[in-house]
PAZARO-417971 format. One line per 10 residues: number of its first residue (from 1); their letters; for each residue x, y, z of N, C-alpha, C. Coordinates in Angstrom, 1 decimal. Example, Ala and Ser with C-alpha at 12.3 -4.5 7.8 and 13.67 -1.06 7.14 Angstrom:
REM residues 2
1 = AS = 13.2/-5.7/7.8/12.3/-4.5/7.8/13.2/-3.3/7.8; 12.8/-2.2/7.1/13.7/-1.1/7.1/12.9/0.0/7.9
//
This chain:
REM residues 154
1 = XXXXXXXXXX = -38.7/13.6/70.0/-40.0/13.1/69.5/-39.6/11.7/68.8; -38.4/12.0/67.8/-38.1/10.6/67.5/-37.5/9.6/68.3; -36.9/10.1/69.3/-36.1/9.1/70.4/-37.3/8.4/71.2; -38.4/9.0/71.5/-39.3/8.6/72.2/-40.0/7.8/71.1; -40.1/7.9/69.9/-40.9/7.0/68.8/-40.0/5.5/68.7; -38.6/6.0/68.9/-37.6/4.7/68.6/-37.9/3.8/70.1; -38.0/4.6/71.0/-38.4/4.1/72.5/-39.5/3.0/72.3; -40.7/3.0/71.6/-41.5/2.3/71.4/-41.1/0.7/70.9; -40.0/0.8/70.4/-39.2/-0.5/69.9/-38.2/-1.1/71.2; -37.6/0.1/71.4/-36.5/-0.1/72.4/-37.2/-0.7/73.7
11 = XXXXXXXXXX = -38.1/-0.4/74.3/-38.3/-0.5/75.7/-38.9/-2.1/75.7; -39.9/-2.3/74.6/-40.3/-4.0/74.5/-39.0/-4.8/74.2; -38.1/-4.1/73.5/-36.9/-5.1/72.7/-35.7/-5.4/74.5; -36.0/-4.5/75.1/-35.1/-4.4/76.8/-35.9/-5.4/77.5; -37.2/-5.3/77.6/-38.0/-6.0/78.2/-37.8/-7.7/78.1; -37.9/-7.9/76.3/-37.9/-9.0/76.0/-36.3/-9.6/76.2; -35.2/-8.9/76.2/-33.9/-9.5/76.5/-33.9/-9.8/77.9; -34.7/-9.0/79.0/-34.6/-9.4/80.4/-35.0/-10.3/80.7; -36.3/-10.9/80.0/-37.1/-12.3/79.9/-36.1/-13.6/79.6; -35.2/-13.1/78.4/-34.6/-14.1/78.1/-33.2/-14.5/78.8
21 = XXXXXXXXXX = -32.5/-13.2/79.0/-31.3/-13.3/79.7/-31.2/-12.9/81.1; -32.1/-12.1/81.6/-32.4/-12.0/83.1/-32.2/-10.5/83.2; -33.1/-9.8/84.4/-33.1/-8.8/84.8/-31.6/-8.0/85.2; -30.5/-8.6/85.9/-29.5/-8.0/86.4/-28.8/-7.9/85.0; -28.6/-9.0/84.2/-27.4/-8.9/83.3/-27.8/-7.8/82.0; -29.4/-7.7/81.8/-29.8/-6.6/80.9/-29.6/-5.2/81.3; -29.7/-4.9/82.6/-29.7/-3.7/83.2/-28.3/-3.2/83.1; -27.4/-4.2/83.5/-26.3/-4.1/83.6/-25.4/-3.7/81.9; -26.0/-4.6/81.1/-25.6/-4.0/79.8/-25.7/-2.5/79.5; -27.2/-2.1/79.8/-27.7/-0.5/79.3/-27.0/0.2/80.1
31 = XXXXXXXXXX = -26.6/0.0/81.3/-25.8/1.0/82.3/-24.4/1.2/81.6; -23.7/-0.3/81.3/-22.6/0.0/80.7/-22.5/0.8/79.4; -23.6/0.5/78.6/-23.7/1.3/77.3/-24.0/2.7/77.3; -24.5/3.0/78.6/-24.6/4.6/79.0/-23.2/5.0/79.5; -22.4/4.4/80.1/-21.1/4.5/80.4/-20.2/4.7/79.3; -20.3/3.9/78.5/-19.6/3.6/77.2/-19.7/5.1/76.5; -21.4/5.8/76.3/-21.7/6.4/75.6/-21.4/7.9/75.8; -21.2/7.9/77.3/-21.4/9.3/77.7/-20.3/10.2/77.3; -18.9/10.0/77.3/-18.0/10.6/76.7/-18.3/11.1/75.1; -18.5/10.1/74.2/-18.3/10.0/72.8/-19.5/11.1/72.8
41 = XXXXXXXXXX = -20.7/10.9/73.7/-22.0/11.5/73.2/-21.6/13.2/73.3; -20.9/13.4/74.4/-20.6/14.8/74.8/-19.6/15.7/73.6; -18.8/14.7/73.2/-17.7/15.1/72.1/-18.8/15.5/70.9; -19.7/14.7/70.7/-20.7/15.0/69.2/-21.4/16.1/69.7; -22.1/16.2/70.9/-22.9/17.5/71.3/-22.1/18.7/71.3; -20.6/18.6/71.3/-19.8/19.5/71.3/-19.5/20.2/70.0; -20.1/19.4/68.8/-19.4/19.6/67.3/-20.3/21.1/66.8; -21.6/20.8/67.8/-22.6/22.3/67.5/-23.2/22.1/65.9; -23.1/20.6/65.3/-23.6/20.3/64.2/-25.3/19.9/64.6; -26.2/20.5/64.1/-27.3/20.4/64.3/-27.9/18.7/63.9
51 = XXXXXXXXXX = -27.4/18.5/62.7/-27.9/17.0/62.8/-27.2/16.0/63.6; -25.7/16.2/63.7/-24.9/15.2/64.7/-25.6/15.4/66.3; -25.8/16.6/66.5/-26.4/16.9/67.9/-27.8/16.0/68.5; -28.9/16.0/67.2/-30.0/15.3/67.3/-30.0/14.1/67.2; -28.8/13.3/66.0/-28.6/12.1/66.1/-28.1/11.7/67.5; -26.9/12.1/68.2/-26.6/11.8/69.3/-27.5/11.5/70.4; -28.4/12.7/70.5/-29.7/12.5/71.4/-30.5/11.3/71.6; -30.9/11.3/69.9/-31.8/10.2/69.6/-31.0/8.6/69.9; -29.6/8.6/69.6/-29.1/7.4/70.1/-28.9/7.3/71.4; -28.6/8.1/72.1/-28.4/7.8/73.5/-29.7/7.9/74.4
61 = XXXXXXXXXX = -30.7/8.7/74.0/-31.9/8.3/75.0/-32.4/6.6/74.3; -32.5/6.8/73.2/-33.3/5.3/72.7/-32.9/4.1/73.1; -31.2/4.1/72.7/-30.5/2.8/72.9/-30.1/2.6/74.4; -29.8/3.7/75.4/-29.3/3.7/76.7/-30.6/4.0/77.7; -31.0/4.9/77.8/-31.8/5.3/78.6/-32.9/4.6/78.6; -33.5/4.5/77.5/-35.3/3.8/77.3/-34.8/2.5/77.7; -33.8/1.7/77.2/-33.7/0.2/77.5/-33.6/0.1/78.9; -33.0/1.0/79.6/-32.8/1.1/81.2/-34.3/0.9/81.6; -35.0/1.6/81.1/-36.8/1.7/81.6/-37.4/0.4/81.1; -37.2/-0.4/80.0/-37.5/-1.5/79.8/-37.7/-2.2/80.7
71 = XXXXXXXXXX = -36.4/-2.6/81.0/-35.7/-3.6/82.2/-36.6/-3.1/83.3; -36.5/-1.8/84.0/-37.1/-1.4/85.2/-38.9/-1.9/85.3; -39.0/-1.7/84.2/-40.8/-2.3/84.2/-40.9/-3.8/84.8; -39.9/-4.3/84.6/-40.5/-5.8/84.6/-39.7/-6.2/86.1; -38.6/-5.9/86.3/-37.7/-5.8/87.3/-38.4/-5.4/88.6; -38.6/-4.1/88.4/-39.2/-3.4/89.6/-40.7/-4.3/90.6; -41.6/-4.6/89.4/-42.7/-5.2/90.2/-42.2/-6.6/90.6; -41.2/-7.1/90.1/-40.4/-8.5/90.5/-39.9/-8.5/92.2; -39.5/-7.4/92.5/-38.8/-7.3/93.6/-39.8/-7.3/94.9; -41.0/-7.3/94.7/-41.7/-7.4/96.1/-43.0/-8.2/95.8
81 = XXXXXXXXXX = -43.3/-8.2/96.9/-44.7/-9.1/97.4/-45.7/-8.6/96.7; -46.8/-9.4/96.6/-48.0/-8.8/95.9/-48.8/-7.7/96.8; -48.7/-8.1/98.1/-49.3/-7.2/99.4/-48.9/-5.8/99.3; -47.9/-5.3/98.9/-47.7/-3.6/99.1/-46.7/-3.5/97.7; -46.6/-4.5/96.9/-45.6/-4.3/95.6/-45.6/-2.9/95.1; -47.1/-2.4/94.6/-47.1/-1.0/94.3/-46.4/0.1/95.0; -46.7/0.2/96.4/-46.1/1.3/97.4/-44.9/1.1/97.3; -44.2/-0.2/97.5/-43.0/-0.5/97.5/-41.9/0.0/96.2; -42.8/-0.1/95.1/-42.0/0.1/93.8/-42.0/1.5/93.8; -43.2/2.0/93.7/-43.6/3.3/93.6/-42.2/4.2/94.6
91 = XXXXXXXXXX = -42.4/4.0/95.6/-41.4/4.7/96.5/-40.0/4.6/96.3; -39.3/3.5/96.1/-38.2/3.0/95.4/-37.9/4.0/94.2; -38.8/3.7/93.1/-38.4/4.4/91.9/-38.6/5.7/91.9; -39.6/6.4/92.8/-39.7/7.9/92.6/-38.4/8.2/93.3; -38.2/8.0/94.5/-37.1/8.3/95.7/-35.7/8.5/94.6; -35.4/7.3/93.8/-34.6/7.5/93.3/-34.3/8.6/91.8; -35.6/8.7/91.6/-36.1/9.8/90.0/-35.7/11.2/91.0; -36.2/11.4/92.4/-36.3/12.7/92.8/-34.4/12.9/92.9; -33.7/11.9/93.9/-32.3/12.2/94.2/-31.6/12.1/93.1; -31.8/11.6/92.0/-30.8/11.3/90.8/-31.3/12.2/89.9
101 = XXXXXXXXXX = -32.4/11.6/89.2/-33.0/12.6/87.7/-33.4/13.9/88.1; -34.0/14.3/89.3/-34.5/15.7/89.7/-33.2/16.6/90.0; -31.9/16.1/90.4/-31.1/16.9/90.8/-29.8/17.2/89.5; -30.1/16.1/88.5/-29.0/15.9/87.5/-28.9/17.2/86.6; -30.0/17.9/86.3/-29.9/19.2/85.5/-29.1/20.2/86.6; -29.2/20.4/87.9/-28.7/21.5/89.0/-27.1/20.9/88.8; -26.8/19.6/89.0/-25.3/19.1/89.2/-24.8/19.4/87.7; -25.3/19.3/86.4/-24.8/19.1/85.5/-24.3/21.2/85.2; -25.6/21.8/85.6/-25.6/23.1/85.4/-24.2/23.8/86.3; -24.1/23.1/87.6/-23.1/23.6/88.4/-21.9/23.4/87.9
111 = XXXXXXXXXX = -21.6/22.0/87.5/-20.4/21.4/86.8/-19.9/22.1/85.6; -20.7/22.7/84.7/-20.5/23.5/83.8/-20.1/24.9/84.0; -20.6/25.4/85.2/-20.2/26.7/85.4/-19.0/26.7/85.9; -18.7/25.8/87.0/-17.3/25.8/87.8/-16.6/25.3/86.5; -16.4/24.4/85.8/-15.2/24.0/85.1/-15.2/24.5/83.4; -16.4/24.9/83.1/-16.6/25.7/81.9/-16.4/24.5/80.5; -16.7/23.3/80.8/-16.4/22.3/79.9/-17.4/21.1/80.3; -17.4/20.4/79.0/-18.5/19.3/78.9/-17.7/17.9/80.0; -16.6/17.8/80.1/-16.1/16.7/80.4/-16.4/16.1/81.9; -16.7/17.3/82.7/-17.1/16.7/84.4/-18.5/16.6/84.1
121 = XXXXXXXXXX = -19.4/16.8/83.1/-20.9/16.3/83.0/-20.8/14.7/82.5; -19.9/14.7/81.7/-19.7/13.6/81.1/-19.1/12.3/82.1; -18.5/12.8/82.8/-18.0/11.8/84.2/-18.8/11.4/85.0; -19.8/12.5/85.4/-21.2/12.6/86.2/-22.1/11.7/85.6; -21.9/11.6/84.1/-23.1/10.2/83.8/-22.3/9.2/84.0; -21.1/8.9/83.7/-20.5/7.4/83.9/-20.5/7.0/85.4; -20.5/8.1/86.5/-20.7/7.9/87.7/-22.1/7.3/88.0; -23.1/8.1/87.6/-24.4/7.5/88.0/-24.9/6.3/87.4; -24.3/6.4/86.1/-24.7/4.9/85.4/-23.9/3.9/85.8; -22.7/4.2/86.6/-21.9/3.4/87.1/-22.2/2.8/88.5
131 = XXXXXXXXXX = -23.3/3.7/89.1/-24.0/3.2/90.4/-24.8/2.1/90.1; -25.7/2.5/89.2/-26.7/1.6/88.6/-26.0/0.2/88.2; -24.9/0.4/87.5/-24.1/-1.1/87.0/-23.7/-1.9/88.5; -23.1/-1.2/89.2/-22.7/-1.7/90.6/-23.8/-2.5/91.2; -24.7/-1.9/91.2/-25.9/-2.4/92.1/-26.4/-3.7/91.5; -26.3/-4.0/90.2/-26.9/-5.1/89.9/-26.0/-6.3/90.1; -24.8/-6.0/91.0/-24.2/-7.3/91.4/-24.9/-7.8/92.9; -25.6/-6.7/93.3/-26.0/-6.8/94.9/-27.5/-7.1/94.7; -28.3/-6.8/93.4/-29.5/-7.1/93.5/-30.0/-8.4/93.0; -31.2/-9.0/93.6/-31.4/-10.4/93.3/-31.8/-10.4/91.7
141 = XXXXXXXXXX = -31.8/-11.6/91.4/-32.2/-11.9/89.8/-33.8/-12.1/90.3; -34.5/-11.7/89.4/-36.1/-11.9/89.7/-36.8/-12.7/88.4; -36.1/-12.7/87.5/-36.5/-13.4/86.2/-37.1/-15.1/86.7; -38.5/-15.1/85.9/-39.2/-16.1/86.4/-39.6/-16.5/87.5; -39.9/-15.4/88.3/-40.3/-15.5/89.8/-41.9/-15.4/89.9; -42.9/-16.5/90.6/-44.2/-16.2/90.7/-44.4/-14.8/91.3; -45.3/-14.3/90.6/-45.5/-12.9/91.2/-46.7/-12.9/92.1; -47.2/-13.8/92.3/-48.4/-14.3/93.1/-47.8/-14.5/94.6; -46.6/-15.0/94.7/-46.0/-15.8/95.9/-45.7/-14.6/96.7; -45.9/-14.2/97.8/-45.6/-13.2/98.8/-44.2/-14.0/99.0
151 = XXXX = -43.8/-14.9/99.7/-42.7/-15.6/99.9/-41.5/-15.4/98.7; -42.1/-15.3/97.6/-40.9/-15.5/96.2/-40.6/-14.2/96.1; -41.0/-13.0/96.7/-40.4/-11.7/96.5/-39.6/-11.3/97.7; -39.0/-10.0/97.7/-38.1/-9.6/98.8/-38.8/-9.1/100.0
//
């Protein structure tokens, strides 16, 4: 709940940063933050100290995951023309959620069951955030596009 409350600040801040510096660079920054945070976060979670675990989850969810959502909100709608923007955006976002977010708990459970340690899960986090990071080098920068022009969308 605390992380969600912090998200009320982080999501608009991420949107502001993407307005100021661009969608690609801001999204890349949050993916990099997730990649850097993965191993230290799991080390802290492994401490089994309740306060440390709670703070680790708050920081990770607030600063990295919710930051990505803040950029996605602006970037997603700017990728597509007005004629079918909602359909294309919803399809792309929800398909990604199903393939990555929907399977993540099962993958993490399987990794933990097989290896008996947290580091493969942290590696999985780094790899998934790394995919997002790499895609920013191939995705178009959409900041400043006129959302009413069909030809100004992909």
